[in-house]
N, C-alpha and C positions, 0 to 999 in steps of 0.2 A: 896225793892219793890218786891213783888212776882209776877211771871208771870202768867197771865191768858189767856187762848186761847180765842180769840174774837169769836163772834157769827158766825155761818155759813154764807157764802155769800148769799145774797138775789137773788132769781131767778126771771126772768120775768121783766116786766117794773117796774120802781121805782115810787111810788106815788109822786105826786108833793109836798105833804105836808112834806116829809122827809127833814131833814136839810142837809146842805153840808157835815157836819161831818159824819152823818149816811150813806150818799151815798159813801163817801170815805172809811169808814170802811167796807162796803159791798163789794167794789171792791178790797180791799186789805186785804185779810184774815190774812196775816202775817204782823208784823210791818216792815215798810220800812227800809232796812238795818239791820234787826235783832233787838233784844232787848238787849241793852248794859248792862242792870242790871240783866239779867236772872240768871247768875251764880255768881254774886258778893256776898260776905259775907255781913251780915247786917252791915251797916255803923254806925259810932258813931253819925253822923249827917245826916239828910236826904237831898239829893239833887234831889229828885224825881221831884219836880216842875220845875227843870231846864233841864230835859231830854226830848227831842222831841220824841213823840211816837204817835201811832194811836190806842191805846188800847181802849176798850169799856168805861172805867171809866176815866173821867177827862183827855181827850187827850190834850196834849200841841200842839199848832199850831202857825206857823210863820205867821206874817202879810203879806199881799200882797201889792204890790205897785200900785199906780194909773198909768194907761197907758198914755203915751204921745200922742199928737194929731195925729202923723203919723201912729199910730197903730189902725186904724179903718177898720173893715171889713164889707162888705154889708151883710144883712140878706139873707140867701139862699132862692131861689124860682125860679119860671118860669116853663114852660112846660117841657123842657129837664130835669131839676132837678127833677121834680115830677115823670116823667116817670121812670127815673133811680132808684129813691128811691123805687118806688112800686115794680120794678122787684127784686131789692136786698132783700127787706123784704119778698117778696113772696117766694123766693127760700132760705130764711134763710141764706144768706151770710153775713158775718161780713165785715165791712170796717174799716180800720184804720182811715179813714176820720172822722167817727162818734166816734169810741172808744177813739181816742186821741184828739178829739175836734179841728180838723184842721180849721184854719180861712179861708182857701181858698176853702172849700168844695162846697159852692154855685157856685163859678166861674168854678171850674173844672167839676162838675157834669153837669152844663148847657152846657159845651163845649163837653160833651161826653167822659170825662176822669175820671176814678175812681180808687181807690186803694183798692183792695180786700185783706182780711186777711184770710189766711188758717191755718189749724192745730188748730182750735178752738180759743177761746177768752181768754184763761188763760195761762199766761206766767210763766215759772219756775224760772225766775229771778225777782228781785225787784229793778230795777234801780230807783234812787231817782228823776228822772226827768219825768218819764213815767206814764201816766194815764191808761195804759192797765192793766186789772185785773191780780193779781198774785196769785199763789197757786199751788195745785196739779191738772194738767189737767185731763179731763175725758178720757175715752177709745179712742184710735186713730180711727178716721173715715176713713176707707180705701176706701170708696165710694166717698169721697170728690172730687178727680180729675175729675170724670165723671160729677158730678153735677156742678162743676165750669165751665167746658168746655161747657156744654149744656146751662147754664145760660148766659155765655158770648156771645154765638151765638144769643140769643134772644135780647141782649142789643144793638147790632150793634155799638160797640165802635170802635173808630179809634185807640186808644191806651189804654192799661190797665197796671197798676202797681199792682203786686201781692206781698204781704209781708206776714209775719207770726210772731207769737209769738215764743219765744225760747222753744224748747222741749228737754231740756237736759237729760230728763229721757229716751229718746229713743236711741237705739244703734247707729242710723245714724243721730240723731237730726232731723228726719223728711225729710231727703234728698230724700228718695225714693218717698214719696208723692209729693215733689216738682217736681221731674223729670217727673213723670207720668202726673201731672197737666200741665206742659209746653208742653209736646208732644201732649196730647189730645186737649189743647186749640189752638195750632198751626194748628191742623187738622180741627177743627171746625170753626176757624176764620182765614183763610189764609191771609186776607187783614189787619188784626189787628196786630200792633206791640206789643210785650210783653216785659215788663221790670220786673225783679224780684228784690225785696229788701230783701236780705237773711240775716239770722243770721250767726254767725261765725262757727257753727257746732263744737264748742270746739276745733278748729284747726284740725279737721279730714280731711285730704287731699282727702281720698277716697269718703267721703260724698260730699265734694265740687265738685269733679270730676263728680259725677252723675248729678249735676245741669249744669255744663259747657257742658257736652256731650249732654244734651237736647237742647242746642243751643237757649236760649232766645235771644232777640235782644239786650238787655242791662242787665248787671249784676251790681246791686247796693248793696253796703254794707256800712252803715254809720259808720264813725269813731266817730261821735257825739261831741267830745270835744278834747282839747289839751292833750298831754301826762301827764302833771302834775296833771290834774284834774281827771284822771281815778279812783283812789281809792274812791273818793267821788261820782262821776257821774256814773261810770260803774264798780262797784266792782267785778262783775263776768266776766268781759271781759279783754282783754289785747290789748294795743295799737299796739304793734309789730305784734300780731296775725292778727289784722284787716288789717294792711299794707300788710302783706304777702298774705292774701286772694286776695287783689286787684292786687298784683304783679302776682299771678298765673293766674288770668283772662287775664291779658295783655300778659302773656307768651304764652297763647294759642290763641291769636288773637281776644279775645273778646273786647266788649266795656265796660269799667269799669267806675263806677260812685260811688261817696261817698258824704256825707254831714255832716256838723257840725252845732251846735247851738252856739250862742255867747250871752254874757250877764249873764253867769252862774258862772263867777269867773275868767275867763281867761284874759290875757293881749293881746293887739294888737300884740305885738312882738311875742307872742307864736302862734298866728294865722298864722303869716307869716312863722314861723319856721315849723309849720305843713304843709304849702304849700310846703316848701322846701323838707321836708321828703316825701311828696306825690309824687312829681316829681322825686326826686333822687332815692328813694327806689323802687317804683313800675316800674321804667324803667330798673332795673337791670335784664334783661332777654335777651335771644337770640331767641325769638319767631318769628312769621311771619313778625313782624315789630320791629326789634331789637331796643332797647332803647326807645320805645314808652311808655310814662307814662300814668297814670290814665287820662281818658278823661274829666270827668265832675265833678265839685264840686258845691254843693249848700250850701249857708250860710244864716241862718235866725236867728231872735231874739228868744231866749228862753222865753217861757211864762209859768209861774208856774201854773200847772193844778189845784191844790188845795193848801190850806194852810199847808197841811201835806207833800208837796213835797219840793225839794230843792228851796231855795229862789232866787229871781232875784237879781243879784249883781249890774247890771246897765242896762239902756236903751241905746242901741247902736244907734248913730245918723245915718240917711241916708247917710250923707257925708262919714262916716267911712265905710259903706257897699260899697259905690262906690270905695273907696280906696282898699278894699279887692278885688273887681272885677278887677281893673286895675293891682294890684300886681299878682293876679292869672294868668291872661292872659300873663303878662310879663314873668312869670316863665315857661310858656309852656303848661298850661292847655288849652284844646280846648274850653270848655264852663265853665263859672263861673256865676251861678245865685246867686246874692247876694242882699239881701234886707230885711227889717224888717219882711215882711210877707211871705218870701220865705220858702217853706218846700220842703222835698225831692222829692215830685211828681210834684212840680210847673213847668209848661211848659214842662213836661216830653214828651208829644207828639211831640213838636217841636224838642226836642233834638234827639228823635228817628229818625225823618225824616232826620235830618242833618247827624248823625253819624252812624246809623245802616244800615243794608242791606234791610230794609223793602221796601224802594221806588223801588229798583231794582227788588225785588220779585214781587211787584205789577205790574210793567211794563211788566215783563216776562209773567205773567198770562194773561195780557190784549192782548198780541199779538206777 
């Protein structure tokens, strides 16, 4: 099978008449996980029809599973939702809520909580679970921190989560933009708590330090899955590197948060082993609170974005999510948000009120 470059990504809004396959191909200009047949010699027999790909001609797609009754989300709407949506679109801000199709978008936006995505909408990595567009990002927008800060001032949010695509082509992975955005946003919105959901910066300690020094209220970095599943789920990331990032945050007295998805091929025993690693390894420091581990863990059901993404292995029952919650608290995690519809930003404003310095800062300004 010879390799053919897919068509260039479609820009602007996608017409409603396009098929799901066409929309997926437009968002992912490179085959997810690479093309396994690109460099192979011509085979004696063709196995092309058994290779999963998202190329323009005859893409093979995995079937999706019917959702169980407990995975139902309300349609987004309401005055608060519409107001926030208008501001976001007017200022051309990307949200991971929309890009990744989060099921809680309506609830969070109506409550005045949003997840902004900086550094563009094109990721340099191609994780098999993620619906964010992949490819070569455009030129770096150095004015973005100012625009984000000004837009946040107009929104009047109680809490904001800011995330980004991976920008591995940049020397600092985008950490400089991250730091400036945090500082400017804190200045423009002093009563708003800021949570950052950051990439791993390829393990660059200096880049991570730029973000820590900017002092966001919560630093979040998602582990995403258990260690065994990394080659399939996060081929460009490293489990130990993500653990080390969280440990460094705790070493410097920050509030550390992470999240995983379940139902993608892991076992319950591996989820519990991940909790053990999270508590044991992130607490190995002599920072302001010696021995204090990662603070917050979110656990939610993996939902296959399109038929070209990794398939769902199982639907995890709500009772199992409750077991995860109890086991996480038992192991020493301060907050464990665990449920089928839970995502990284779910109830993030409540977590900030409980664990961050934002409430003390608000009281100090009042008087």
